[in-house]
Structure formats: C-alpha cells, structure tokens
N, C-alpha and C positions, 0 to 999 in steps of 0.2 A: 262807557267805552263803545265806540261805534262797531257795528258788525260789518263783516266784509262787504255786504251789499251797499253799505253807505259810502264806501270809498270811491273816489273818482278814478278814471282810467289814466289820468296824467297828473303827475306830482312835479310841480315846478320848483326849481331852485333859483332863488334871486341872489346871485353872487355879486356883492358890491364891487369886488375887485374886477370882475369881468365887465361889469357895466361901465366902470371907470375907464378901463382900457379901450372900450368902444365909444367913449364919450356919450354914454346914455345915462339918463337920470334913473336911479333905482325906483323912485316913486312913480315916474312916468311909465316905466316898464311894467311895474306891478299893476298900475291902473289899466294898461292895455291888456294885460293877461286876464284880469278880472272881467273886463268887458267882453273878452273872447270866450269866457266860460270856465276859466281855471278856478278851482275851489279848494286846492290844497297847495300851500306855498311854504318852502323852507327858506329862511333868511340866513345867508352865509356871508360873513364879513371877517375873514381871517386876519386881515391886516389892520383892522380898526381897533382903537382903544375902547374900553368899556363905555365911557361917556358917549362917544360917537355912535357906538352900536345901539345904545339905548335910545338916542335921538332918532336914528333910522328905524329902529324897531317900533318906537311909539308911532311914527308915521305909518308904518306898515300895519300896525294894529288898527289904527283909525280907518285905513283904507279897506281892510279886510273884514271889519266888524259886520256881521250879518250876511256876509257874502262868501267868505272862505275861512278855512282853518289856517292859522299861522304857526309854523314850527320854527324854533331857533336852532341853528347848528351849534353843537357843543356846549353852549353857555346856558346852563340851567339857571344861573343867577340872573342873567339878562331876561330870560323867559319869565322868571318870577317877578322881576321889577316891572316889566312892560305889560304883563298880563297876557302873554302869548298862550296858545293852546297846548304847547308841548315843546319837546326837545328831541333832537336827533343826535345820537352820540356814536363815536367810532370805537374801535377796539382798544385804543389807548386813552380814551377820555374817561370821565366820571362813569363808573359802572351803572347800569340801569337800576340796580337795587337802591343806590344812593340817590339817583334822580327821582325815583318813585317816592322815596322817603321825604325828599325835599318838596316835591310838587304835588303829591297826593294822588289819589286814585283816579281823578278825572282827567289828569294830564295825558296827552298822547306822547308816547315814547317810542322812538324808532332806533334801531341798531344796525350799523353797517357790518356786513360779513363778507369775507373774501375767499371762503373755502367751504367745502361740505362739512368739515369738522366744526368750523365756527358757526355755521347755520344750525347744526344740531344743538350746539350749546345755547344759541340764541333762543331756541324753542323752549328752553327751561327758564328763561329770564322773564322778568315782569315787564314785557314790552307789548306794544300794540301792533307793530309790524316790523319785519326785518327787510333790510336792503341787501341785495346780492350784486357784486360787481367788482371791478369793471367787467362788463360783458364783452365790450370791444375796446379797441384803442380809443383814447379820448384826448382831445386837444384842449379841453376847457380847464383841466387841472392835472397836476402830476400826482397820480394816485399812489405810485410806488409799488403797484401790483401788476402782475402779468394778466392780460385779458383772459377771462375764464371760458368764454364760449357758451353757446346755447345748450349743449348737452348737460353741463353742470347746472345751469339755471333750471332746466327741466327736472333734474334730480332734486334740487332744493324745493321746488314747487310741490313735488310729490310728497316730500317729507312734511312740508308745512300744511298741506291740505288736510292731513289727519288731525291737526291741531286747530284748524280754521284760522290759521295765521296768515294775514295778507303778506304777499311778497312783492317787493319793489325792485325792478331791474334798473340798474344805473350804469353808465359808462359807455360813451360812444353811441348813445341812442339817437337815431335819426328817423325822419318820417319814413324813409325807404325800408329801414330795418325793423320798424315797429311791428308790423304784422307777424313776422317770424318770432319776435320776442313774446308777443302776446300769446301766440300759439303754444308757448312753453307752459302756460298756466299762471303767469304772473297776474297780480291784481292791478298793478300800476306800472307805468313806465315813467322814469324820472330823467329829467334833462336840464341842462344849462344852456349849452350852445345852440341846440336845435330850436330852442324857444326864443332865440335872438336872431334867427336866420334872416339875412338881408337887412339887419337892424330895423326890422319891422316886427316887434314882439307880438302884436295882436294878430297879425296874419300868420306868423309862425305858430302861435299857440293854437289857433283854429285848425291849422293843417295837422298838427300832432294829435289833437283831440280826435279829429276825424279818422286818422290812421289807426288810433288805438281802440276803436270800437268795432 
C-alpha cells in the first residue's frame, strides 16, 4: 500500500464516453497524459459492455505499465481480468470490503463520498484513499449531488489527516480553482474535463499538474 507521499498531485479520469463525445481516442488521450507526467489514472466506461471495457482496459494496462497506476471505475471483475492496480467504487457499488476480499491486500481501493458522514464512515473501510465531491458544479457528468464547497472539503481533510488517509477532491476542478482546493489539504485533485481542455490532453495535463503543486 503506497504511503501518502507516493501519491501524485493529479488523478486523471479517462472517461470513454467523454472522449467519444469529443471524438478523441481514449488511447491517444492516455498516451498524451502519460507523456505530460500523469501517474495515476482511473478508467471509466459506464456505457460499455464488459468485453469492450476489457479490450480498452487491456490497452490502458499496456500503456501504463511501468509508468502509472491504473484504477478501474466500479468494475472489480474487469480490474481482476486485465490486471489493473485497483478499483474505485461509489456509495452504491460493491462495498470496499468485498472488493478487498476479491482483489487482495495489494490492490488500490478508492471510495467516493459526498458528505461529512460518508467520509467518516469511509475512514473505517479497507480503502487506500477517499474521494470527496462534487466540490463545484461539473459539466463532465451528472453526479446527482449538490456541490459541497471548499469548507466541507477542508473538514474532510482534517478528519482524514489523523488517519493518514489521502483525500481526492473531484467535481468541477479547473486549473484556476486548483490552488484553492489544494490549500484545503487534499492529497490529489481529480479531473475529467479539465484534462481535455482545448482537446489538447497533454497540454491540459501539464497545466493542471503545475497548478496542483
């Protein structure tokens, strides 16, 4: 299990649906991110069937091997099949305890939280990091949650610090907003749209990495 100092400052979400909407190749986007210095990527493919996700996931594993950690959104089964580094689950997905039992102690497991109560519960779960959000309004996906704002992010970071639990801020993260988010004490900022800004993923990734340091 990596210690907090091992985590990067930017956590990239490779959303296949968003890439498709922008007529971008997920593989090309991922390659550009890696070349820009991204070292932690979550593969998200909500509308794809298992076989197609596995094909895309196998490509992502090959590209990231030795360069970055690859996390699969929701699908512990896909992560196991393709040999990914871990899984990120939400409040309504397979619980972290079940994911840990399936993937073992070396897998990286993240959990989405959307309130202080959920974050407190997450600190008792067998996870490696917790995500808090949406921090701001976001246009990349319909989260179904009201934006939480920076004060709550700050409170969650204070709770997590005592457990040495990395906190990921997600939802409406932009280059301009990143310094204020980082100042709350988060370990990483997580983004989808901001990393595709101008349909130049490499340039966008470099800008967000610079803003997060």
